C-alpha positions as CSV (number, residue, x, y, z in Angstrom):
1,M,42.6,-35.4,-99.3
2,S,44.6,-35.5,-96.0
3,G,42.3,-38.3,-94.8
4,I,43.4,-40.6,-97.6
5,A,46.6,-42.6,-96.7
6,P,48.7,-43.1,-99.7
7,E,49.5,-46.7,-100.5
8,R,53.0,-47.8,-101.7
9,Q,52.6,-49.5,-105.1
10,T,54.2,-52.8,-105.3
11,R,55.5,-53.5,-108.9
12,A,55.8,-56.8,-110.5
13,P,58.5,-57.5,-113.0
14,S,57.3,-58.1,-116.5
15,G,60.2,-60.5,-117.4
16,L,61.7,-57.9,-119.8
17,A,64.0,-55.5,-118.0
18,E,63.8,-52.9,-120.7
19,L,60.0,-52.9,-120.7
20,D,60.2,-52.5,-116.8
21,R,62.4,-49.5,-117.2
22,V,60.0,-47.7,-119.5
23,L,57.0,-48.5,-117.2
24,G,58.9,-47.0,-114.4
25,G,60.1,-50.2,-112.5
26,G,57.5,-52.9,-113.4
27,L,53.8,-53.5,-113.6
28,V,51.5,-51.6,-111.2
29,P,48.3,-53.5,-110.3
30,G,45.2,-51.9,-111.9
31,S,47.3,-49.8,-114.4
32,V,46.3,-49.5,-118.0
33,V,49.1,-49.5,-120.6
34,L,48.5,-48.4,-124.3
35,I,51.1,-49.6,-126.8
36,G,51.2,-48.1,-130.3
37,G,53.5,-48.6,-133.3
38,D,53.7,-49.4,-137.0
39,P,52.5,-52.8,-138.2
40,G,55.1,-55.5,-137.9
41,I,57.2,-53.4,-135.4
42,G,57.0,-56.1,-132.7
43,K,54.2,-55.1,-130.4
44,S,52.4,-58.5,-130.3
45,T,55.9,-60.2,-130.1
46,M,56.9,-58.3,-127.1
47,L,53.5,-58.7,-125.2
48,L,53.6,-62.4,-126.0
49,Q,57.1,-62.8,-124.5
50,A,56.2,-60.6,-121.5
51,G,53.0,-62.7,-120.9
52,A,54.9,-66.0,-121.2
53,A,57.6,-64.8,-118.8
54,L,55.0,-63.6,-116.2
55,A,53.2,-67.0,-116.5
56,A,56.4,-68.9,-116.1
57,G,57.4,-67.2,-112.8
58,S,58.3,-69.6,-110.1
59,G,56.0,-70.0,-107.0
60,S,54.1,-66.9,-105.9
61,A,55.7,-64.9,-108.8
62,A,53.7,-66.8,-111.4
63,A,50.9,-64.6,-112.6
64,P,47.9,-65.8,-114.4
65,V,47.9,-64.1,-117.8
66,L,44.9,-63.8,-120.3
67,Y,46.1,-62.9,-123.9
68,V,43.2,-61.9,-126.0
69,T,43.7,-61.7,-129.8
70,G,41.2,-60.1,-132.0
71,E,43.4,-60.0,-135.3
72,E,44.9,-63.6,-135.2
73,S,43.6,-67.1,-134.8
74,P,44.7,-69.2,-131.9
75,Q,46.8,-71.4,-134.3
76,Q,48.6,-68.3,-135.4
77,V,49.5,-67.2,-131.9
78,S,50.5,-70.7,-131.0
79,L,52.8,-71.0,-134.1
80,R,54.5,-67.6,-133.0
81,A,54.9,-68.9,-129.4
82,H,56.7,-72.2,-130.7
83,R,58.8,-70.1,-133.1
84,L,60.0,-67.9,-130.2
85,G,60.5,-70.8,-127.9
86,L,57.9,-69.6,-125.3
87,V,55.9,-72.9,-125.0
88,G,58.4,-74.3,-122.5
89,Q,58.0,-71.2,-120.4
90,G,54.4,-70.5,-120.1
91,G,52.9,-73.6,-121.4
92,Q,50.8,-74.3,-124.4
93,P,48.8,-71.1,-125.2
94,G,45.2,-71.8,-124.2
95,A,46.1,-74.4,-121.5
96,H,43.7,-74.3,-118.6
97,Q,46.0,-74.5,-115.7
98,R,46.8,-71.9,-113.1
99,G,49.9,-69.9,-113.7
100,Q,50.0,-70.6,-117.5
101,L,49.4,-68.2,-120.3
102,R,45.9,-68.4,-121.4
103,L,44.6,-67.5,-125.0
104,L,41.3,-66.3,-126.1
105,A,40.2,-65.4,-129.6
106,E,37.3,-62.9,-129.1
107,T,36.3,-59.4,-130.2
108,C,33.1,-59.0,-128.1
109,V,34.2,-57.0,-125.0
110,E,31.3,-58.4,-122.9
111,Q,32.4,-61.9,-123.6
112,I,36.0,-60.9,-122.7
113,L,35.1,-59.3,-119.4
114,S,32.8,-62.2,-118.5
115,L,35.6,-64.7,-118.9
116,A,38.1,-62.4,-117.2
117,A,35.8,-61.9,-114.2
118,A,35.7,-65.8,-113.8
119,E,39.4,-66.4,-114.5
120,R,40.7,-63.4,-112.5
121,P,44.0,-63.0,-114.4
122,R,46.6,-60.6,-112.9
123,V,47.5,-59.5,-116.3
124,L,45.1,-59.0,-119.3
125,I,46.5,-58.3,-122.8
126,L,44.2,-57.2,-125.7
127,D,45.5,-57.1,-129.3
128,S,44.0,-54.8,-130.5
129,I,41.6,-52.2,-129.2
130,Q,40.4,-51.4,-132.8
131,T,39.1,-54.9,-133.2
132,L,36.9,-55.0,-130.2
133,Y,33.2,-54.0,-130.1
134,T,30.5,-53.7,-127.5
135,E,26.9,-55.1,-128.0
136,I,25.3,-51.9,-126.7
137,L,26.4,-49.9,-129.8
138,D,25.5,-50.7,-133.4
139,S,28.6,-49.2,-135.1
140,A,31.4,-51.1,-136.6
141,P,34.4,-52.2,-134.7
142,G,37.2,-49.6,-134.9
143,S,34.8,-46.7,-135.1
144,V,35.3,-43.8,-132.6
145,S,32.3,-44.8,-130.6
146,Q,33.2,-48.3,-130.2
147,V,36.8,-47.7,-129.4
148,R,35.8,-45.2,-126.8
149,E,33.1,-47.4,-125.1
150,T,35.1,-50.6,-125.3
151,A,38.2,-48.9,-123.7
152,A,36.0,-47.3,-121.0
153,Q,34.7,-50.9,-120.0
154,L,38.1,-52.3,-120.1
155,V,39.6,-49.5,-118.0
156,R,36.8,-49.9,-115.4
157,F,37.3,-53.6,-115.0
158,A,41.1,-53.1,-114.6
159,K,40.6,-50.5,-111.9
160,L,38.0,-52.5,-110.0
161,T,40.0,-55.8,-110.1
162,D,43.6,-54.4,-109.8
163,T,44.2,-56.1,-113.2
164,T,47.2,-54.9,-115.2
165,L,45.8,-54.2,-118.7
166,F,47.8,-53.9,-121.9
167,L,46.0,-52.5,-124.9
168,V,47.5,-52.6,-128.5
169,G,46.6,-49.6,-130.6
170,H,46.8,-49.0,-134.3
171,V,48.7,-45.9,-135.7
172,T,47.9,-43.5,-138.5
173,K,50.1,-42.7,-141.4
174,E,51.6,-39.8,-139.5
175,G,52.5,-42.2,-136.6
176,A,50.0,-41.0,-134.1
177,L,47.6,-43.4,-132.3
178,A,44.4,-44.0,-134.3
179,G,41.0,-43.5,-132.7
180,P,39.7,-40.8,-130.4
181,R,42.3,-38.6,-128.6
182,V,40.4,-39.5,-125.5
183,L,41.9,-42.9,-125.5
184,E,45.3,-41.6,-124.5
185,H,43.6,-39.6,-121.6
186,M,41.9,-42.7,-120.3
187,V,45.0,-44.9,-119.9
188,D,47.8,-44.5,-117.3
189,T,50.8,-45.1,-119.6
190,V,51.3,-44.6,-123.5
191,L,54.2,-46.4,-125.0
192,Y,55.3,-46.0,-128.7
193,F,57.4,-48.5,-130.6
194,E,59.9,-46.9,-132.9
195,G,62.3,-48.4,-135.6
196,E,62.3,-49.6,-139.1
197,P,60.4,-52.9,-139.5
198,D,63.3,-54.3,-141.5
199,G,66.0,-52.9,-139.1
200,A,67.8,-54.8,-136.4
201,H,66.7,-52.7,-133.4
202,R,63.5,-51.6,-131.8
203,L,63.0,-48.5,-129.4
204,I,60.1,-48.3,-127.0
205,R,59.4,-44.9,-125.6
206,A,57.0,-43.7,-122.9
207,V,55.2,-40.5,-123.8
208,K,52.8,-40.6,-120.9
209,N,53.3,-42.4,-117.6
210,R,51.5,-41.8,-114.3
211,F,53.8,-44.2,-112.5
212,G,57.2,-43.2,-113.9
213,A,59.2,-40.8,-116.0
214,V,58.2,-39.8,-119.5
215,N,60.5,-40.1,-122.4
216,E,62.1,-43.1,-120.9
217,L,63.6,-45.4,-123.6
218,G,63.9,-49.1,-123.8
219,V,66.1,-50.8,-126.5
220,F,65.6,-54.2,-128.0
221,A,67.3,-56.1,-130.8
222,M,65.0,-58.1,-133.1
223,T,66.2,-61.7,-133.6
224,D,64.7,-65.0,-134.9
225,K,63.8,-65.8,-131.3
226,G,61.9,-62.5,-130.7
227,L,63.0,-59.4,-129.0
228,R,66.2,-59.4,-127.1
229,E,67.0,-56.7,-124.5
230,V,70.0,-54.4,-125.2
231,R,71.5,-53.5,-121.8
232,N,74.1,-51.2,-123.2
233,P,72.5,-49.0,-125.9
234,S,75.6,-46.8,-126.4
235,A,77.3,-49.8,-128.0
236,I,74.8,-50.0,-130.9
237,F,74.5,-46.2,-131.4
238,L,78.2,-45.7,-131.9
239,S,80.0,-46.7,-135.1
240,R,83.5,-47.0,-133.6
241,H,85.5,-46.0,-136.7
242,D,89.0,-47.4,-137.0
243,R,90.3,-43.9,-137.7
244,P,88.9,-40.4,-137.4
245,V,86.5,-39.4,-140.1
246,P,85.1,-35.9,-141.0
247,G,81.6,-35.2,-140.0
248,S,81.4,-37.6,-137.0
249,V,81.1,-36.8,-133.4
250,V,79.8,-38.5,-130.3
251,L,77.0,-36.9,-128.5
252,V,76.0,-37.6,-124.8
253,T,72.3,-37.5,-124.7
254,R,69.9,-38.5,-122.2
255,E,66.6,-40.6,-122.6
256,G,64.5,-40.5,-119.3
257,T,66.9,-41.4,-116.6
258,R,69.6,-43.1,-118.8
259,P,72.5,-41.2,-120.3
260,M,73.5,-42.6,-123.6
261,L,76.2,-42.1,-126.2
262,V,75.1,-41.5,-129.8
263,E,77.1,-40.8,-132.9
264,V,76.0,-37.7,-134.8
265,Q,77.0,-37.6,-138.5
266,A,77.0,-34.8,-141.0
267,L,77.6,-34.3,-144.6
268,V,78.1,-30.9,-146.1
269,D,78.4,-30.5,-149.9
270,R,78.2,-27.8,-152.5
271,S,74.5,-27.5,-153.6
272,P,73.5,-27.2,-157.3
273,L,70.0,-25.9,-156.1
274,A,69.0,-22.3,-155.7
275,N,67.7,-23.3,-152.2
276,P,70.2,-25.8,-150.6
277,R,68.7,-28.7,-148.7
278,R,68.6,-29.1,-145.0
279,V,67.9,-32.8,-144.1
280,A,67.8,-34.1,-140.5
281,V,67.2,-37.9,-139.6
282,G,66.7,-38.5,-136.0
283,L,67.2,-34.7,-135.2
284,E,65.1,-31.6,-135.4
285,Q,65.2,-30.2,-138.9
286,N,63.8,-26.7,-137.9
287,R,66.5,-26.4,-135.1
288,L,69.2,-27.4,-137.7
289,A,68.3,-24.4,-139.8
290,M,68.3,-22.2,-136.8
291,L,71.7,-23.6,-135.7
292,L,73.2,-22.9,-139.1
293,A,72.2,-19.3,-138.9
294,V,73.8,-19.1,-135.5
295,L,77.1,-20.7,-136.9
296,H,77.1,-18.0,-139.6
297,R,76.4,-15.1,-137.3
298,H,78.6,-16.1,-134.4
299,G,81.1,-18.5,-135.9
300,G,81.7,-16.7,-139.2
301,V,80.9,-19.9,-141.3
302,A,78.3,-19.5,-144.1
303,M,76.3,-22.5,-145.4
304,F,74.0,-20.7,-147.7
305,D,75.4,-22.5,-150.8
306,Q,75.8,-25.9,-149.1
307,D,73.5,-29.0,-148.8
308,V,73.5,-30.1,-145.1
309,F,72.5,-33.6,-144.1
310,V,72.7,-34.7,-140.4
311,N,71.9,-38.1,-139.0
312,A,71.7,-39.8,-135.6
313,V,73.2,-43.4,-136.0
314,G,71.2,-46.4,-135.2
315,G,67.8,-45.0,-135.9
316,V,67.5,-43.2,-132.4
317,R,65.5,-40.0,-132.4
318,V,67.2,-37.2,-130.3
319,T,64.8,-34.3,-129.4
320,E,66.7,-32.6,-126.5
321,T,68.5,-29.2,-127.2
322,A,71.7,-30.8,-125.7
323,A,72.5,-32.1,-129.2
324,D,73.1,-28.6,-130.5
325,L,76.7,-28.3,-130.0
326,A,77.5,-31.9,-131.3
327,L,75.3,-31.2,-134.4
328,L,77.3,-27.9,-135.3
329,L,80.7,-29.5,-134.6
330,A,79.8,-32.5,-136.9
331,V,78.6,-30.0,-139.6
332,L,81.8,-27.9,-139.4
333,S,84.0,-31.1,-139.3
334,S,82.5,-32.1,-142.6
335,H,82.5,-28.7,-144.2
336,R,86.2,-28.2,-143.4
337,D,87.0,-31.9,-144.1
338,R,88.8,-32.1,-140.7
339,P,88.0,-35.1,-138.5
340,L,87.3,-34.7,-134.7
341,P,89.2,-37.1,-132.3
342,L,87.5,-40.5,-131.8
343,D,87.7,-40.2,-128.0
344,L,85.8,-36.9,-127.9
345,A,82.4,-36.5,-126.4
346,V,80.2,-33.3,-126.8
347,F,77.0,-31.9,-125.5
348,G,75.5,-28.6,-124.9
349,E,72.5,-26.2,-125.8
350,I,73.3,-23.1,-128.1
351,G,71.4,-20.0,-127.8
352,L,70.6,-17.5,-130.5
353,S,73.3,-15.2,-129.2
354,G,76.0,-17.9,-129.5
355,E,76.2,-18.8,-125.7
356,I,76.4,-22.4,-124.6
357,R,73.9,-23.1,-122.0
358,P,74.0,-26.0,-119.5
359,V,71.8,-29.1,-119.8
360,P,70.3,-31.2,-117.2
361,N,72.4,-34.0,-115.4
362,G,75.7,-32.9,-117.0
363,P,77.9,-34.7,-114.5
364,D,76.0,-38.0,-115.3
365,R,76.6,-37.6,-119.0
366,L,80.3,-37.0,-118.5
367,R,80.6,-40.1,-116.3
368,E,78.9,-42.1,-118.9
369,A,81.4,-40.9,-121.5
370,A,84.3,-41.8,-119.3
371,K,82.7,-45.3,-118.6
372,H,82.9,-46.1,-122.3
373,G,86.6,-45.1,-122.7
374,L,86.2,-41.6,-124.0
375,T,89.1,-39.4,-122.8
376,Q,88.0,-35.8,-124.0
377,A,84.8,-33.8,-123.6
378,I,83.6,-30.5,-124.5
379,A,80.7,-29.4,-122.3
380,P,79.0,-26.2,-120.9
381,K,81.0,-24.6,-118.1
382,A,78.2,-24.8,-115.7
383,N,77.9,-28.6,-116.1
384,L,81.4,-29.2,-114.8
385,P,81.3,-31.6,-111.8
386,R,83.2,-30.8,-108.7
387,G,86.6,-32.6,-108.6
388,G,86.5,-33.6,-112.3
389,I,86.2,-37.2,-113.5
390,D,89.1,-39.5,-113.6
391,G,90.4,-40.3,-117.0
392,L,88.4,-37.5,-118.8
393,A,89.8,-34.2,-119.8
394,I,86.9,-31.7,-119.9
395,K,87.1,-28.4,-121.9
396,P,84.5,-26.0,-120.5
397,V,82.9,-23.6,-123.0
398,L,80.8,-20.5,-122.5
399,S,80.2,-19.5,-126.1
400,L,80.3,-21.0,-129.7
401,A,83.4,-19.1,-130.4
402,E,85.1,-20.9,-127.5
403,A,83.9,-24.3,-128.7
404,L,85.2,-23.8,-132.2
405,E,88.5,-22.7,-130.7
406,A,88.6,-25.8,-128.6
407,V,88.5,-28.1,-131.6
């Protein structure tokens, strides 16, 4: 091990800054990226945009790109490229010139690798892995054995030739990648597309990354010209009400290396049911039930006869425990019908004994809140930055009782 000199990986920009962020800074030669998501979410659109941007790079930055489609005809891909305005960037799909985006409609992996070996593209995109087959097996495309063997051949080619490989994967009804679980272990990076197909925004999240941070989040807006990068996601996850409304509070969450402001909304109403409903959209439902028990035990507020609905605005999914305090304050605000200040930011983890625990990167979260014009914050005492933050009045809390008293 000591005799192997580590090499510094040079990353190439993909042309989409949000995709580069999720990948850890750009494309690594020889890396294999698996992208999953619901049908129609924008996987093919994003890869076509990235491929056209790579092929259109100036001078030595231009990268030969081979886009292999097993689900669409060349005419369909060309029609999408014209609609997205990409023909002027990367040339006519299928043009046989250096530096342009090349298109191949093929499902036999041996034929694909034979052409790729002759063309030597720097980036190889395959849409999708479930449509490919290898001649050494008799099973149908999409079967477990075919997916495993075709992926193995493609990964081997990428590692031997330093080709960056993108694989598009189908997902099951539960949202997990279809095919053998070994597929996720064979690749270097696994990305998931999230969002509603009829919604305006798409989120791409890294759940595995050998060359960067996991749980990094990229945000795109879907337009008639394809996916447009959202450089300031906090702007779309905040409603910015004209006046304070009950049940709304601003949470400072963190996705990967990026702090982000998200509005958490709650609606509490008397339940006609014997078992009141607990519904969480974008937040952990089991954790909501636990936090309501903590609120009853340590805050003296009972919700056993109330329906409780909580929602993270904008379709974002918040999984970290730093959302605990914001969630409970939003619930209490709706229950008491008393709005919280519009310029208030909240974060903190709540323990079963009612204590407020610190969360990672607390000072960065507070600076993000101040940058967006918020003037007040409730945060764990252990997260207070030395010297404070200009323009932000921070109320440190150690327990749920202190947090309730602060509001």
